[in-house]
C-alpha positions in Angstrom: 79.2 2.0 -20.9 79.5 5.8 -21.4 75.8 5.9 -22.6 74.8 4.0 -19.5 76.6 6.6 -17.3 75.0 9.5 -19.2 71.5 7.8 -18.8 72.0 7.3 -15.1 73.1 10.9 -14.7 70.1 12.1 -16.5 67.8 10.0 -14.3 69.6 11.4 -11.1 69.1 15.0 -12.3 65.4 14.4 -13.1 64.8 12.9 -9.8 66.7 15.8 -8.1 64.5 18.3 -10.1 61.3 16.4 -9.2 62.2 16.4 -5.5 63.1 20.2 -5.8 59.7 21.0 -7.4 57.6 19.0 -5.0 59.6 19.3 -1.7 61.6 22.4 -1.4 64.6 21.4 0.7 64.7 24.6 2.5 61.3 24.4 4.2 59.1 21.6 5.8 56.6 19.7 3.8 52.9 19.8 4.7 53.2 16.3 6.4 55.9 17.8 8.7 53.7 20.4 10.1 51.3 19.8 13.0 48.4 22.2 13.5 46.2 22.3 16.7 43.0 24.3 16.8 41.4 25.0 20.3 38.5 27.2 21.5 39.6 28.9 24.6 36.6 31.2 25.2 33.1 30.0 23.9 30.7 32.9 24.3 28.2 34.3 21.9 29.0 37.9 22.9 31.2 39.5 21.6 32.1 36.0 20.1 34.2 33.0 20.7 38.0 32.8 20.8 40.1 30.1 19.2 43.8 29.6 18.8 45.8 28.0 16.2 49.2 26.3 17.0 51.7 25.4 14.2 54.5 23.1 15.2 57.3 22.4 13.0 58.3 18.8 13.1 61.0 18.9 10.3 64.7 19.7 10.2 64.1 22.9 8.2 62.8 26.2 9.3 59.2 27.1 8.5 59.3 30.5 6.7 57.6 33.6 7.9 56.1 34.4 4.5 55.4 33.1 1.0 52.7 30.7 2.2 49.0 30.4 2.7 46.9 27.8 4.6 43.4 27.1 3.3 40.5 25.4 5.2 36.8 25.2 5.6 34.9 26.0 8.7 31.1 26.0 9.2 31.0 27.4 12.7 31.4 31.2 13.2 33.2 33.7 11.1 36.7 34.8 11.8 37.0 38.5 12.5 39.9 40.7 11.5 42.4 41.5 14.1 45.0 44.2 13.2 47.5 42.9 15.7 47.3 39.3 14.6 50.3 37.2 13.4 48.1 35.8 10.7 45.0 37.1 8.9 42.1 34.9 8.0 40.2 36.0 4.8 36.8 34.6 3.8 37.0 33.6 0.1 33.4 32.3 -0.3 31.1 29.8 1.1 32.8 28.0 4.1 36.2 28.5 2.4 39.0 30.7 4.1 42.6 31.5 3.6 45.1 32.2 6.2 48.1 34.3 5.5 51.1 35.4 7.7 51.4 39.1 8.6 54.7 40.9 9.2 54.4 39.9 12.8 54.6 36.2 12.0 58.1 34.8 13.0 59.7 31.8 11.2 59.5 28.6 13.2 62.7 26.7 13.9 62.8 22.9 13.8 61.0 21.5 16.7 59.5 24.8 17.7 55.9 26.0 17.5 54.0 29.3 17.3 50.5 30.0 18.8 48.2 32.9 17.8 44.6 33.7 18.7 41.7 34.2 16.2 38.4 35.9 17.3 35.2 34.7 15.8 31.7 35.9 15.7 29.1 33.8 17.6 29.6 30.8 19.8 30.6 27.2 18.7 28.1 24.3 19.6 29.7 21.4 17.9 33.2 20.1 17.4 32.2 19.2 13.8 32.1 23.0 13.1 35.9 23.2 13.6 38.3 23.7 10.7 38.2 20.9 8.1 40.2 20.1 4.8 43.3 22.1 5.9 46.2 22.3 3.4 49.1 24.6 2.7 50.3 26.2 -0.5 53.9 27.5 -0.6 54.6 30.4 -2.9 57.6 31.4 -5.1 59.2 34.8 -4.6 57.2 36.0 -7.7 53.9 34.9 -6.1 53.6 31.6 -8.1 52.1 28.7 -6.3 53.8 25.4 -5.6 51.7 22.3 -5.4 49.3 22.3 -2.5 50.1 19.9 0.3 47.7 18.5 2.8 48.2 19.3 6.6 47.6 15.7 7.8 48.5 16.2 11.4 45.7 18.2 12.6 44.4 18.1 16.2 41.0 19.6 17.2 41.0 19.9 21.0 37.6 19.4 23.0 35.5 22.4 23.4 35.5 24.1 26.8 33.2 22.2 29.2 32.1 19.8 26.4 31.9 16.9 29.0 28.7 18.8 30.2 25.4 19.8 28.7 23.7 23.0 29.8 20.1 22.6 30.7 18.1 25.6 31.9 21.5 27.2 32.8 22.6 24.2 34.9 25.7 22.1 33.7 25.0 18.4 33.8 27.8 15.9 33.2 27.4 14.0 29.9 27.1 10.5 31.4 24.4 11.6 33.8 22.6 13.5 31.0 22.6 10.4 28.8 21.3 8.4 31.9 18.5 10.8 32.4 17.5 10.7 28.6 17.3 7.0 28.7 15.5 6.7 32.2 12.1 6.1 30.7 13.1 3.2 28.6 12.5 -0.3 30.0 13.4 -3.6 28.4 10.3 -5.7 27.4 10.3 -9.3 27.0 9.7 -11.0 23.7 6.0 -10.9 22.9 5.4 -7.5 24.4 6.5 -5.5 21.4 5.9 -6.0 17.6 8.4 -7.7 15.3 8.0 -5.4 12.4 8.9 -1.8 11.5 6.9 -0.1 10.2 4.0 -1.5 12.2 1.3 -3.2 10.0 -2.3 -2.2 10.2 -3.2 -5.6 11.7 -1.2 -8.6 12.9 -2.3 -11.8 14.6 -0.1 -14.6 15.6 -0.9 -18.3 15.8 0.4 -20.9 18.1 2.2 -23.3 15.6 5.7 -22.7 13.8 6.8 -23.2 10.3 10.2 -24.4 9.4 11.5 -23.0 6.2 14.5 -24.9 4.4 15.9 -25.5 1.0 13.2 -28.0 0.2 10.5 -25.1 0.0 9.5 -23.6 -3.3 8.2 -20.2 -4.4 5.1 -20.1 -6.6 4.2 -16.9 -8.4 2.6 -15.4 -11.4 4.5 -14.0 -14.4 4.0 -10.3 -13.5 5.9 -11.0 -10.3 9.1 -12.2 -11.8 10.9 -9.1 -10.2 9.5 -9.9 -6.9 10.3 -13.5 -6.9 13.9 -12.9 -8.0 14.4 -10.5 -5.2 13.0 -13.2 -2.7 15.1 -15.9 -4.1 18.3 -14.0 -3.7 17.5 -12.8 -0.1 16.7 -16.4 0.9 19.9 -17.7 -0.8 21.9 -15.3 1.3 20.4 -16.9 4.4 20.2 -20.6 3.5 23.1 -20.8 1.2 21.0 -22.1 -1.9 18.3 -21.0 -4.1 14.8 -22.0 -3.5 12.9 -23.7 -6.5 10.4 -21.5 -8.3 7.2 -22.3 -10.1 4.6 -20.4 -12.1 2.1 -23.2 -11.1 0.3 -21.3 -8.2 -2.5 -23.5 -7.8 -0.5 -26.0 -5.6 -1.7 -26.3 -2.0 1.7 -27.5 -0.9 2.6 -26.7 2.7 6.2 -26.0 2.0 5.8 -23.2 -0.4 5.7 -19.3 -0.5 2.9 -18.3 -2.8 3.1 -14.7 -4.4 0.0 -13.4 -6.1 -1.8 -10.2 -7.2 -5.3 -9.7 -5.5 -7.3 -6.8 -7.0 -9.8 -7.1 -4.2 -7.3 -5.5 -1.8 -8.5 -2.0 -1.3 -5.5 0.3 -1.3 -2.5 0.6 -3.7 0.7 -1.0 -2.2 -1.4 -3.0 0.3 -1.0 -6.6 1.0 -1.9 -9.6 3.2 0.5 -12.1 4.4 -0.5 -15.5 5.9 1.9 -18.0 7.2 0.4 -21.1 8.7 1.3 -24.8 9.1 -1.5 -26.0 6.9 -0.9 -23.8 3.9 2.7 -22.5 4.1 3.1 -18.8 3.3 0.9 -16.7 1.0 1.5 -13.1 0.1 -1.2 -11.3 -1.8 -0.8 -7.7 -3.0 -3.1 -5.1 -4.6 -0.2 -4.6 -7.2 3.2 -5.8 -7.5 4.6 -3.2 -5.0 2.1 -4.6 -2.4 3.5 -8.1 -3.0 7.0 -6.6 -2.7 6.1 -5.1 0.7 4.6 -8.4 1.8 8.0 -10.0 1.2 9.6 -7.2 3.2 7.3 -8.0 6.2 8.0 -11.7 5.9 11.8 -11.0 6.1 11.3 -8.7 9.1 9.3 -11.7 10.7 12.3 -14.0 10.5 14.7 -14.1 13.4 17.2 -11.2 13.2 20.2 -13.5 13.3 19.0 -15.3 10.2 20.7 -12.6 8.2 24.1 -13.8 9.4 23.8 -16.4 6.7 24.6 -20.2 6.7 21.3 -21.1 8.3 20.1 -24.8 7.9 16.5 -23.7 8.3 14.3 -20.8 9.5 11.6 -21.2 12.2 8.9 -18.6 12.3 5.6 -18.4 14.2 2.2 -18.5 12.3 1.2 -15.0 11.5 -1.6 -13.2 9.5 -1.0 -9.6 8.5 -3.1 -7.0 6.8 -1.4 -3.8 5.8 -1.4 -0.8 3.5 0.5 2.5 3.7 -0.7 5.6 5.6 0.8 7.8 2.9 1.5 7.3 -0.8 4.7 9.4 -0.7 7.4 8.1 1.6 10.6 9.7 0.9 14.3 10.3 1.8 16.0 13.3 0.3 19.9 12.8 -0.2 22.2 15.6 -1.1 24.9 14.4 -3.3 26.1 17.9 -4.2 27.7 19.3 -1.0 29.6 16.2 -0.6 29.3 13.3 -3.1 27.8 9.9 -2.5 29.0 7.1 -4.9 26.9 4.9 -7.1 27.7 2.0 -4.7 26.4 4.0 -1.8 23.3 4.8 -3.6 22.6 1.2 -4.6 23.0 0.0 -1.1 20.7 2.7 0.2 18.0 1.7 -2.3 18.0 -1.8 -0.6 17.5 -0.2 2.8 14.8 2.2 1.7 12.8 -0.6 0.2 13.2 -2.9 3.2 11.5 -0.2 5.3 8.8 0.5 2.6 10.1 3.9 1.8 9.3 4.5 -2.0 10.9 7.9 -3.0 14.6 8.8 -3.2 14.8 12.6 -3.8 18.4 13.0 -5.0 20.1 16.5 -5.1 22.4 16.5 -8.1 22.7 20.2 -9.0 23.7 22.8 -6.3 26.3 25.5 -5.4 28.9 23.0 -4.5 28.7 20.3 -7.2 26.8 19.2 -10.3 26.5 15.4 -10.1 24.9 14.0 -13.2 26.4 13.7 -16.7 24.6 15.6 -19.3 26.4 14.8 -22.5 25.4 18.0 -24.3 27.1 20.1 -21.7 30.3 18.2 -20.7 31.5 21.1 -18.6 28.9 20.5 -16.0 30.8 17.4 -14.8 34.2 18.3 -16.2 34.2 21.4 -14.1 31.1 21.5 -11.9 31.8 18.0 -10.4 35.3 18.7 -9.5 36.5 20.5 -6.4 40.1 21.2 -5.4 42.6 24.1 -5.0 42.2 26.7 -7.7 42.7 30.6 -7.8 40.3 30.9 -10.7 37.8 28.2 -10.8 38.4 27.8 -14.4 38.6 24.1 -14.4 37.3 23.2 -10.8 35.3 24.6 -7.9 36.9 25.6 -4.7 37.3 22.9 -2.1 34.1 23.4 0.0 33.1 21.4 3.2 36.5 19.9 3.9 37.0 18.3 0.4 40.8 19.3 0.3 43.0 20.5 -2.4 43.0 17.3 -4.7 40.2 16.8 -7.3 40.6 13.0 -7.1 37.4 11.1 -6.3 39.4 8.5 -4.5 40.6 11.1 -1.8 37.9 13.9 -2.1 34.3 13.7 -1.3 33.9 17.0 -3.1 34.7 15.3 -6.6 32.5 12.8 -8.4 29.4 12.4 -10.6 27.1 9.8 -11.9 27.8 8.9 -15.5 24.8 8.3 -17.7 25.5 4.5 -17.4 25.6 4.9 -13.6 22.4 6.7 -13.4 20.6 4.3 -15.7 21.8 1.4 -13.4 20.5 3.3 -10.4 17.1 3.9 -12.0 16.8 0.3 -12.9 17.6 -0.9 -9.5 15.2 1.6 -7.9 12.4 0.5 -10.3 13.1 -3.2 -9.1 12.8 -2.0 -5.5 9.5 0.0 -6.3 11.3 3.4 -5.6 10.8 6.5 -7.6 14.0 8.5 -8.0 13.3 12.3 -8.2 16.2 14.5 -9.2 16.5 18.0 -7.9 18.5 20.7 -9.9 18.3 23.7 -7.5 17.7 26.9 -9.5 17.7 29.9 -10.0 19.6 30.3 -6.7 21.9 27.6 -5.4 23.2 27.3 -8.8 26.8 28.2 -8.5 28.2 24.9 -9.8 26.3 25.2 -13.1 27.2 28.9 -13.5 30.9 28.2 -13.2 30.7 25.2 -15.5 28.9 27.2 -18.1 31.5 30.0 -17.7 34.1 27.4 -18.5 32.2 26.4 -21.6 31.9 30.0 -22.6 35.7 30.5 -22.3 36.3 27.5 -24.3 34.1 28.4 -27.2 35.2 32.0 -27.2 38.7 31.0 -27.7 37.4 28.9 -30.7 35.9 31.9 -32.1 32.2 30.6 -31.5 30.7 33.7 -29.6 27.1 32.8 -30.4 27.4 29.2 -29.3 29.5 30.3 -26.3 26.6 32.7 -25.1 23.9 30.1 -25.6 24.3 28.6 -22.1 26.0 31.4 -20.3 23.9 31.4 -17.2 25.0 34.8 -15.5 25.3 38.4 -16.4 29.0 39.2 -16.6 28.1 42.9 -15.9 25.9 42.2 -12.9 27.1 44.3 -9.9 24.3 43.2 -7.6 25.2 42.8 -3.9 23.8 39.8 -2.1 24.9 37.1 0.3 23.2 33.7 0.0 22.4 31.4 2.9 25.6 29.6 2.4 27.7 32.8 2.0 28.0 32.9 -1.8 27.8 36.2 -3.7 27.6 34.7 -7.1 25.2 31.8 -7.1 22.0 33.1 -8.8 21.3 32.6 -12.5 20.4 35.7 -14.6 16.8 34.7 -15.4 16.1 37.7 -17.4 18.1 36.2 -20.4 17.3 33.1 -22.5 20.2 31.0 -21.6 18.8 29.6 -18.2 15.6 28.3 -20.1 17.7 26.8 -22.9 19.8 25.2 -20.2 16.7 23.8 -18.4 15.2 22.6 -21.7 18.5 20.6 -22.5 18.7 19.1 -19.0 15.0 18.0 -19.0 15.4 16.5 -22.5 18.5 14.5 -21.5 17.1 13.4 -18.1 13.9 12.3 -19.8 15.9 10.2 -22.3 17.9 8.6 -19.5 14.8 7.5 -17.8 13.4 6.1 -21.0 16.6 4.2 -21.7 16.3 2.6 -18.2 12.8 1.6 -18.8 11.5 4.0 -16.1 8.8 6.6 -16.3 9.8 10.2 -15.3 7.1 11.8 -13.3 8.6 14.6 -11.4 11.6 17.0 -11.4 12.5 19.0 -8.4 13.4 22.6 -9.4 14.6 23.8 -5.9 13.5 27.4 -6.2 14.5 28.3 -2.6 16.7 30.9 -0.8 17.2 33.3 -3.7 19.0 36.1 -1.6 17.8 39.6 -1.3 19.6 41.9 -3.7 19.7 39.5 -6.6 19.4 41.0 -10.1 19.1 44.6 -8.8 22.2 45.8 -10.5 22.1 43.4 -13.6 21.9 45.5 -16.7 20.3 42.6 -18.5 17.6 42.3 -15.9 17.0 46.2 -15.6 16.7 46.3 -19.5 14.0 43.3 -19.1 12.1 45.2 -16.4 12.0 48.3 -18.4 10.5 46.4 -21.3 8.2 44.4 -19.2 7.0 46.7 -16.4 4.8 44.1 -14.9 8.1 42.7 -13.4 9.1 44.9 -10.6 10.5 43.0 -7.6 12.8 40.0 -7.1 9.6 38.0 -6.3 8.2 38.9 -9.6 11.2 37.7 -11.4 11.0 34.4 -9.5 7.5 33.9 -10.6 8.4 34.6 -14.1 11.1 32.0 -14.0 9.0 29.5 -12.3 6.2 29.9 -14.9 8.6 29.3 -17.8 10.3 26.1 -16.2 6.9 24.9 -15.1 5.4 25.2 -18.6 8.5 23.2 -20.0 7.6 20.3 -17.6 3.9 20.5 -18.3 4.5 20.2 -21.9 6.2 16.9 -21.2 3.6 15.7 -18.9 5.8 16.2 -15.8 5.2 17.5 -12.4 7.2 20.4 -10.8 8.6 19.8 -7.4 10.1 22.5 -5.4 10.6 23.9 -1.9 7.7 25.9 -0.5 9.0 29.3 -1.9 7.9 28.2 -5.5 4.2 28.2 -4.4 4.2 31.3 -2.3 3.7 35.0 -2.7 4.3 37.9 -0.2 1.5 39.8 1.4 3.0 42.4 3.7 5.4 40.6 5.9 3.7 37.3 5.4 4.0 34.6 2.8 0.7 33.1 1.5 0.1 30.4 -1.0 0.0 31.7 -4.5 -3.3 30.8 -6.3 -1.7 31.3 -9.7 0.2 27.9 -9.3 -2.4 25.9 -7.5 -3.5 24.0 -10.5 0.0 23.9 -12.2 1.0 20.3 -10.8 3.3 22.0 -8.4 4.4 19.7 -5.5 5.4 21.7 -2.4 8.2 20.4 -0.1 7.5 22.3 2.9 10.3 22.4 5.4 9.4 25.5 7.4 6.2 23.9 8.6 6.1 24.7 12.4 7.8 27.2 14.7 6.4 30.7 13.9 5.4 30.0 10.3 1.6 30.0 10.9 1.3 26.4 9.9 2.5 26.8 6.3 2.2 23.3 5.4 -1.4 23.2 6.6 -2.2 26.7 4.8 -0.7 25.3 1.5 -2.5 21.9 1.6 -5.7 23.8 2.4 -5.2 26.0 -0.6 -5.0 23.1 -2.8 -1.4 22.4 -3.3 0.1 18.8 -3.0 2.3 19.0 0.1 5.1 16.8 1.2 5.9 17.5 4.8 9.6 17.9 5.4 9.3 19.4 8.8 12.9 20.6 9.9 12.8 19.9 13.6 11.5 16.3 13.0 12.9 15.3 9.5 16.3 17.0 8.9 18.5 14.0 9.6 21.7 16.2 9.0 20.9 17.9 12.3 22.8 16.5 15.3 21.2 13.8 17.4 21.5 15.8 20.5 23.4 18.8 22.2 26.4 16.7 23.0 29.4 18.7 21.5 30.9 15.5 20.1 27.9 14.5 18.1 28.5 15.5 14.5 25.9 17.4 12.5 24.3 20.9 12.2 22.2 22.7 14.7 20.7 25.6 12.9 17.2 24.1 12.8 17.4 22.4 16.2 18.3 18.8 17.0 16.9 15.5 15.5 17.5 12.3 17.4 15.6 9.0 17.1 12.5 10.2 18.8 11.8 13.3 16.6 10.9 11.4 13.4 8.8 9.1 15.5 7.0 12.0 17.3 6.0 13.7 14.1 2.2 14.3 13.7 1.6 15.3 10.1 -2.1 15.9 10.5 -1.2 18.6 13.2 2.2 19.8 13.2 1.9 21.9 16.1 1.6 18.8 18.3 4.7 17.3 16.8 7.2 16.9 19.6 10.7 18.4 18.8 13.5 20.3 20.4 11.5 23.5 19.6 8.5 24.4 21.7 5.3 24.9 19.6 4.3 28.6 19.1 2.4 30.0 22.1 -0.6 31.0 20.0 -1.3 27.5 18.7 -5.1 28.0 19.0 -5.0 30.9 16.5 -2.9 29.1 13.9 -4.5 27.4 10.7 -5.0 23.7 11.1 -5.6 21.2 8.2 -9.1 20.9 6.9 -10.5 17.6 5.7 -9.9 18.6 2.3 -6.4 19.9 3.1 -5.6 16.5 4.6 -6.3 14.9 1.2 -3.5 17.2 -0.3 -0.8 15.9 2.2 0.9 13.4 -0.3 3.3 12.2 2.5 6.5 12.9 4.4 10.2 13.1 3.5 13.3 13.2 5.7 16.1 15.3 4.4 19.8 14.3 4.6 22.1 17.3 3.6 25.6 16.5 3.4 27.7 19.6 4.5 29.1 17.6 7.4 28.8 14.2 5.9 32.0 12.9 4.2 31.9 9.2 3.1 29.6 6.2 3.4 30.1 5.6 7.2 29.2 9.1 8.1 26.2 9.0 6.0 24.9 6.0 7.5 25.6 7.2 10.9 23.4 10.2 10.4 20.6 8.2 8.6 20.4 5.3 11.1 18.6 4.7 13.3 16.6 7.8 12.6 15.3 6.2 9.4 13.2 3.6 11.4 11.2 6.5 12.9 10.5 7.9 9.4 9.4 4.6 8.2 7.1 4.1 11.1 5.5 7.6 10.6 5.3 7.4 6.9 3.9 3.8 6.5 2.0 3.1 9.6 -1.6 4.4 10.4 -2.0 7.5 12.6 -1.1 6.3 16.1 -3.6 6.6 18.9 -1.5 8.9 21.0 -1.4 11.5 18.1 -5.1 11.8 18.5 -5.1 12.7 22.1 -5.8 16.4 22.7 -4.5 16.9 26.1 -0.7 17.6 25.9 0.1 15.9 29.2 -2.0 12.7 28.3 -0.6 12.7 24.9 3.0 12.8 26.0 2.4 10.0 28.5 0.9 7.8 25.7 3.7 9.0 23.3 6.4 7.9 25.9 4.8 4.4 26.2 4.6 3.8 22.4 8.1 5.1 21.9 9.3 2.6 24.5 7.7 -0.2 22.5 9.3 1.2 19.2 12.8 1.3 21.0 12.4 -2.3 22.0 11.5 -3.5 18.6 14.4 -1.4 17.1 16.9 -2.5 19.6 16.0 -6.2 20.1 15.2 -6.9 16.3 16.0 -4.2 13.7 19.4 -3.0 14.6 20.8 -6.5 15.2 19.4 -7.4 11.7 21.2 -4.3 10.4 24.4 -5.7 11.7 24.2 -8.2 8.6 21.5 -7.1 6.2 22.6 -5.8 2.8 26.3 -5.8 3.7 25.9 -4.4 7.3 25.3 -0.7 8.4 27.3 1.8 10.4 24.3 3.0 12.5 24.9 5.2 15.3 25.5 3.5 18.8 24.5 6.0 21.3 27.0 6.4 24.3 25.6 4.7 27.6 24.1 6.7 30.4 25.8 6.3 33.7 25.4 7.6 37.3 26.8 6.7 40.7 24.4 6.3 43.6 25.6 5.2 46.9 28.9 4.0 45.4 27.0 1.8 42.9 27.2 2.2 39.2 23.9 2.5 37.4 24.0 2.5 33.6 21.5 2.3 30.9 21.3 2.4 27.0 19.1 4.2 24.5 18.1 0.9 22.8 17.1 -2.2 24.8 19.1 -5.3 23.7 22.5 -3.6 23.6 25.4 -4.6 25.8 27.3 -2.2 28.2 30.8 -3.1 29.1 33.0 -1.3 31.5 36.4 -1.1 33.1 37.8 0.3 36.4 41.6 0.2 35.5 41.6 3.2 33.1 41.7 1.0 30.0 39.2 1.3 27.2 36.3 -1.1 27.3 36.2 -3.9 24.7 34.1 -7.0 24.1 36.1 -8.9 26.8 35.5 -6.3 29.4 33.2 -6.7 32.3 29.5 -6.9 31.1 27.1 -4.6 33.0 23.9 -6.3 34.1 22.8 -4.7 37.3 23.9 -2.0 39.6 27.4 -2.8 41.0 29.8 -1.4 43.7 32.6 0.6 42.0 35.4 2.9 42.9 37.7 5.3 41.0 37.3 6.1 37.4 34.9 4.0 35.4 34.9 3.8 31.5 31.8 2.5 29.7 30.8 1.7 26.2 27.8 0.2 24.4 28.4 -2.6 21.9 26.3 -4.0 19.2 26.3 -7.8 18.0 29.5 -7.3 15.8 31.5 -5.7 18.5 31.2 -2.1 17.1 31.0 0.3 20.0 29.9 3.7 21.1 32.0 6.6 22.2 33.4 6.1 25.7 31.7 7.7 28.7 33.7 8.2 31.9 32.3 8.6 35.4 34.1 9.3 38.6 32.8 7.3 41.6 33.9 10.1 43.9 32.5 13.1 42.0 29.2 11.5 41.0 28.3 9.8 44.2 24.8 10.9 45.6 
């Protein structure tokens, strides 16, 4: 009994100690603090003003010192205020620390304190507000206690965010949305195509085919992958597998025949014939062509077929001839700023292949994260793939982009990586979907994660007495005193390219990546080396680089050193038969104040991904293609999907490069980027700018949309920013140049574009988005808020996509699927709330109109 009592006493003491360590009984926990952030003045000059309110919801006093609050913020930069109760200090990147000053008073239980913070610039989006806020209490000696999340955070609406300013005039949001949707009309079935992207030729017949589980699929052996894909899709619809046979000579009516036809002119091209006499025949120039014919067949099915449990499928007769406009049809996905899991990537591969997009450009090495296991260099993922609270970054990176203090992949989108096995699985699925995965490791700038990881490796080996081995992969010059600030506000993100370590590093990475592709049974063609945004001032005060330049006087400038780096990395890739991809900077040199294509690299298999391809850049994509470089058009104001859909303050996303909604990808004109419609106006001197030559056009490999993830945390947010924009990308990448793009007169071109876009919205709204409610596990695509206006006491409302339902209430409640369905203008009074709903019952944000205020 005595031993039992002693044991119980020990347990009680341990529990008490544990509670004392994690929850100081003399102060609140992070969960007992409520923080409110509000913009009170929102002007660019001298800057906007925000205020923090900290409320103590505990029974203990919140102390006046010995604590720090950490957070991330993209919008604005806090300015010092000598009279402030708290000082906000920029640590690096988007990472800030708030500490109390001597003026900060303790907060009694149930009380709160409010203080103002001045910022530079103005705030355009609520998504730029503080994120990932947590608190660290400190002991009297400065030692830190465990970080605690501040989970009770309120971000108040921006001033006047219920309005949008257009030419200096404030327009209520509901009315603005209404005006944006005003040109959209609902078309009856038969007046819009059923397939996105649009085929080259499509003809329909008068009869129907009924597909059921008595049908069979005939194929040739080289199409085993394609038949397996089709069998699985049909099984998800009908509930049973169709029989398969390699006897493809049968003329049975109830069969789907898959075959290669070398007579089809273009790679990835196909024909699809469905008629009552011969069943369904899909012929492709190659296996990819057959695969894309299958996708068109699936698009031809009724959208609700993908709900599953269908007894049969009824389709109209059809004859399609089709081939892609561009061989490169890509999506760029940033997995570094915030991580996207293997599961997410595998799902996205299905979506891309359905819309005939054949490249996934995956960013796995950047400032904020290294996301691919390289077994020879384990610190790359042990350190570079983890983010959390740290003072030294010896074992993890700072918690950028709202990733919080805990380096647990289950709770932080800043932590995570693809193991070798994960990546091989991704490669194999991509191959089965006819998608090439192109990895990007951004260097020599944007390399902070790799630099910090290799510093950790150095520290480990130095402790083990292995100095030479430690220095082999040390990527920076420890004595470099250069002053620079990168585009993302880092002062330590550039490799020291004047030493051998970065080239040894690159060689190791290339070799291991190539081995992974080989093990997956996939041919590696291209590695994207980034090469962009090396900040001014880099290497200027590096003793190693200054010694290198003294011994190699031909290298004088930052640009010279960048070219030296590129030559060496490009040579490594060429030796292995690989292409070098990179942002346009890799293929440019400076002449005066203007960047021009660098002829030195024109024949070095450099693929230039050109994102600055309009605005005042003198038609850079055109000039590079004309100079002989293979160009992928990545036009920011049309193809940066991380940019917000529109000016609505509640719409998440960035704004630095404009705004990209669903229309901008559709309105891209790759053959003449100056006629592409965007939120930017084309340069006034368009007639003087260099246009594509006939030869230059042959060097446009294709187009790629970019999805950077600074503001994207999690699968739902990723899908929201990607869809429905991806449909416009698919249309413009695959389908032939539209007639409207060939009209020279701007007014006539816009009128023709408006008409074509209305047709596109009908296909998307009445077919594709309802299909995406079920396809591949369903998608969290963005549902735009409804437009609404009151005219003569009548509510008039509309949607961005025809086919979606608007439901409304007049009693102050939130609309749901049981609320009144809007069909036609209706008499209303008081406050009306409206939402748009999809077929699953998911809804848009609520729009509110006041019948008194908006009456006209």
